[in-house]
Steps between C-alpha positions, in 0.01 A plus 500: 500500500622729780746239613661509156546876500878461512510192278447686172841412362475137586143492366607645167781242471258211559256645245779527244594135566134397465487685163812319385347164592184584308713562198646147536826601663499323837654671806591419860460758782650454849356740765716523807456706819513499874266298717142630471623762256201470270617231257189290539270802468671610178474145359127471586421834333707408194326159461158668525608741225631212288168319526318816394726512198393146400806308620485158655644528844642197679577578869689329777678593820793346676455380850762434762296203629475337154844569364594127518190370307606415140344723235301694766501833310466336162188309608341826631584671174323225306205491741452875508387525129129412451500542123810280451427232239409169671746313284790718590415492871461120494825455306704717736343350810566149390867581438536651842322218677733254340808680604363544853452125524854447388634748749308333783632153405857609429763415757726770364342846507730611218356244267141625572598856423661395171179316405306817568732710289438274205124566498524884544553566128180311420303704757647821356409392151142439609471852650664660198238351269244709682705821440459453124140627534511750792740683724587304813621662824646269752520684838683336795519680829787426742676277262791466743275276708433264205626148478805409294307328217258791465787742477659272239171507304499882505853513374418242226202701396688834515750365245216417261271808516718741310302432178166437666224717641587426862586738778641352817479727809671387816542668841785418727673624816801725491706251697511144370617181654793316335266241345304783337794695363564254215144540374524879528836514319377274214189702458691826487717359220202492268515796262122552516498516886430831661559575875261744664610649838214603731613758761300598810271805484666840523366772737313655212354164401387438858333846498316414182377175648368694806348767275258232370336494844566844651502857375817621340590715804432213750706257284792745500481532882531130565699373204841563653408317817353213299817478293708497817291226657473271195812574299280513188404132523168484315357232727584697809375828351169337426474351852592831665237675285247242601572558869474873449162478326372270770608747773389817324176390335392789277742748662815641348832415673690783672753276673718221350315177443543262793585133438242255634375150427511511118855633507613232742346230280668640197840493676459137586389428144817654364710292734330176421536565127873490536723207589470342849842650583361846429227456761750359750734799447206741539419341834863527605503874419171546684649336813821696491302814428769691313741487208726203552763330289420176310741303720293583802177418322654176388593392855156561652293370209725206412513611132820505301664841509493543116130405492435747775672775309295423189179495700574846643555624146160356398322668794670832414392468140134438581478794735455304826847611616697814456868475564451162664234621751120505492355817357204498739448377856174346393693280255724366778198446723321308228800266451535435873129438548495244217802310622416178683566536878751219509701635210486855639626381842785317342598805298503716809711248695755484222502880472554540873794256503650658194476854641649378826796344320552826317497703821172687436324714761320304771167663422514394136576140603226501770232609253567186293510282808162642608349451156608137497264441796704212632729450802850603421835326554762593759681748284181708457410557868774756566411670166138529618614647833710762325220577256251545778716770662553680173127492435439668837759769409314563175168528678345176382399307817277259303795381293709475820228298664476258203880451506497445873215243477665301222829497695321364812310239299821386329715481814501181711434516874785645690664824611498644152129448457436655848698811406315527172166467681599778739592730211174415328308618806678832477424542132129423544487718808581811301169479314270307730582365848176293487621331177824414683315330782501154346874527436544636852333189649760280332771733613369482854546122497856545394542759772366259766722222370810723531576501131506876433807718498536753777406785268197315359385420855466872586316565173262217568431621852427852365253366240326284759460792735356714219238236432400487867686183595755656732390277799562181303834632376594594854417152630715345228788736576484404869509135409800554274672696772451215744635255243798727429574528871498122531734470199734761638511324835585172321764673290309419181444731201148635443329597181433859614739756649398584858525876416257455211240345732557783750453757217171329403388508864570877525335575172181308597498664842485847342255449214276272714571555867284222641739252344736584788308260715630211282855604584447562870673181614774512237831661590681577181779739419409835346591500132820671402484837332619519144872462474544400864730204562339184627596130545186288483502141380507483125193346330533171329684527179540876546787740542395640834456854368239705683192584296536858628827533317295482181422834335122438466419407858330802653270332752694542821604864457148590395363334817742687715409831335130435566561395859711812564227723347238350732715520809425866557751783537743345250376660180844603373642154558201342317545737211869413477436127500213519254704720269790253503259226395357707217845607381651157513239277342353533154142406428447131418259215571668420833560860620157645420343444845817599696522822300132573562562437874796740491287776343233444756763535767577852360127575512472390862815700584326810374714559191224514242713707263774234500245223469341672205831542328586132532160367414489710182845375409395141547181551303706648219724198509215251467300704251699360209431141624172319457463428878155617621552343846815716548318807387205427722712443813706817442195702390311436818797626708493809279134542591579461878754788463235716325253426779742595774584817307128589502454469124174309526395490128847387392509232771164360398588505131838333553348233727233422236765486229703257705196284559410497132842357400433160660189327624385516861594132541849579378549747789468229764519652848666805349155624390478658843720795402324622184161450659606694814628789283185507295270482804680776685538728194135466406396562862709812524370625166141451622414207277355297781284270287802401297704447810229275651473297176873436523445353842269245351771360280606149609850477636721194600439363849872529577528869396476624861793275590732723299661835559312660211176370648541767764456763230170352403378467856581868564343619173184307584490669839546849342209418261280391799597824682402718197163324460405528865565138605710612788498183703593296192785741445617459858491122461717518186753738656538298811527177305773660300674598822469155651658344196782752485574448871491127470732509192751732662455777237301758699626799296304816433675521164320181396155577637424763770225281650496674839436842338240349273324337796515835684330671206229235501441537875471875453237448230311272748534776763728313741774760546658318796565184297626707210746688737611162639612369157671835415695490822608142428626609164680798659678273748615271218675789322734659755772545243507670163246380242417598143306818423200295390482304826572807716250714313226235535573458871487873569173522316351225707623660820330822402173329415483323834571819707237733635749782559476740204849645553644149517317408187631800309851422615484135404331576169765761421771246567312241295481739198868578535590137505275407211639781289839339518368177352289400205173403676287761324161360601593490865632854461162617367324347800748661750466840326123481513488405865755771585280751316201379699696533824594858414144575412398370849766728644359804314789541257272510195760636253748218569217247511376607158851482353568154637168356395539634149847352483360170626242512227763551231716212631196269524398604148840413364471155669161437347345466849147623422353441848771721652444765237128505587589517871724805442267680258337818646157423620595148612708355777782706643479757223144601583578738786814652354417865430697706254720761680380856439673671212681189378240344269625684188872510585674395176718191523756666277555767762620248754767380256621834363808493718598151388729420210367268229684197643378584855146543375500155347627347822243701705211391279589134529557523870166673549337216312636249751792354307794375704855632450604192312196518270568867427865416417384228263249720325739794457814290428698647785648354825316476830762737647412763242132467590580547869701815422217642290245432777719679758500814280126461426413488871704814559344693205141398579556545873387150599681247725418169344352324194140470629493884534548552124202686349255254365422739213838412347325191377310708246810627327622329182874484417688272265616181666243505780222308330 
């Protein structure tokens, strides 16, 4: 009886009416309530009670499917009583059969009904004869679904039971159809008719239902959530409880009960108990997904607006809705899942068109178009395009992809479809270049057929180069250039702007230099710089505007910045050009690779600080976007900066992080860069087994035809050198040099292959060959070069010289040059070798100081092999004795004369930090650091940075960690 816990008042009323009937005073009770509000349950419990009290119960239930069968309810009432006297049953049945035959034969339906009405008093009289001896309870559930003649019988009987022992109990819906209202009104006119309203369960009532299965404390914990989910609908409460008991077993609930299968079935049961329009409106609300006016529901469900309004009221009454919207997401999901696919698709199509007509947001319209799962009409394609862009802004690339794919599938062949396909490649590329490969194949065919726009052509060429198909793209560009030249000679328009083809040629020549061979016989004008005036032939159907006048075209200036950086001796010009690119173009699908190239130009120009600033800014910009390919490409450049700064652990970690964002296949030929960084970092940190395992990783065959492939080739040579495979190292370094010379980018900033080869020849013991390569490098750098390149060259000159004084001089110059830059690992090597040279010259005090400083710098870089080499008892540090009387000299004594600010600068300088790094750590300008160093040298009576006491390292001051 737990389900009747809040039905006490109604139960008492029914009992009173039953008592009245037992005393010979007949009554009529009409129980009304919302859909699935417990009317049937209350009626069942009451009839069981009436039977136990000795009453004769005659039961029937209305059915929507049988509402047109004459006497349907009446026949079930007669058939439901086993103890009914055979004579009475036979008499009543014979009367009904006769009328049914007349109705079937009657041409006029009205005449058949009139015949039925004439026999009803006789049937009522037969039933009333039974009530003389015992109380009779006639219980009819869902009387509003009964046929007209059965309702007429109930009215006829109701008028005659006032002085008989008969109780008529009926249940009906709150909202009645016009045909049912007359019956209801006539019934309510009877003075012995009582209406019983059945509300939904209150929160307390829901809690008492739950308390029948859980402890009191547990029921109180979950009752509020249960009431919120079900609205107090008894059927839904029972279903939610069933789901909870299934999930919990014998456990007590500590979290709100979660809707599952039973709840979903109960929701659908509620909807199917109502009118068909109620189910249709529920589906419409589920499709729209929010509170919506009846007029909107009427338009998408094809239901009259008044009917829609009434259906919403019914759903609110029964607890399915609250304020016109579903109470629970599971309710909406259940309705959508149970809707036939065809009907659901039609609803979504209607909703999309309606929202479009009302000027709704593109994303809202697109979600309905996608849910319809059918090609869209012309008006919807631009909406899908707009929605795709908004989805990217909101960080939902999957939604953007689905919008783009539907737009492409719905668009006929032509320029619009080609443009959509190009955009689709960009969207997929953000998450997975490999996944975009199938779309790229189709785009390549459009590219070859001359159907892309100028801007899309450059993007397609970039994607093809990434995937290792630069040669094929180059050959196609050459063919298009030849065709354009012929068209220009004939005075005919051509599909591509000549400047666009020249831009594609330059781009391919930089990212994959061997492609230049495809253009060797093609004389074509150099592409115009952005904003420069030009007068080429306009493409067919176009306006003649140069693609470089467009704000998102960064390819050509990025190429020029890279070429300038690799030209040697033009670092400042390269920095200026790269900075202009980075300042002018924002990060987008089409500018990603040009911006990466611009940052690499800063790296090759030796401005690691500026490159770090820009790469961090770009990473911050794309962090809010769900674009792992962008983050991977930018992250690997960040790792290259860390490697060149000598931060080996950070370089390895960032390279691994970049590789983890997308699969190895997605990297294409670009996998060369993260692998090169990892191999070199692991080699320098002494993790040789890890470095060798990285060399075993398969790489694309065309990787060594790219500029970044040179990084991999050099890193492999460095690994061979560290593991004693000296001849293999020489082969890799010389191969690297041959490629760089053949490609016209023989720049030490890209890969100092001659110095690497010299180091390998020294390891083999061939000093003459080593000196030969060092001299070649020296002759190639007559002018000013960066501190990194100059420091490395001076170090190599010292290594290949047998003159100790010459070695010390060159090593001193190398240290001075490297201290001006950010190459900390190279600085550690130079400091160590300078210490070794001073030891050989007998200057043990200076040797000890330099080697200790080299150890600290190597330690800060994470270069374990160098640390071991500089540790006392091994390598250069082995023979460095401690100067007499200096072993216990306190470090603090050497800094007593310094102010606190000067001490901080001195400590960082002693640890090998550059002026720029010190300024960054202490939040001061580089000029301030230089002024402090001048005063420090004077107070400590030293001439240069390398003479600073190494014991300063042991001090600890705020801001010097």
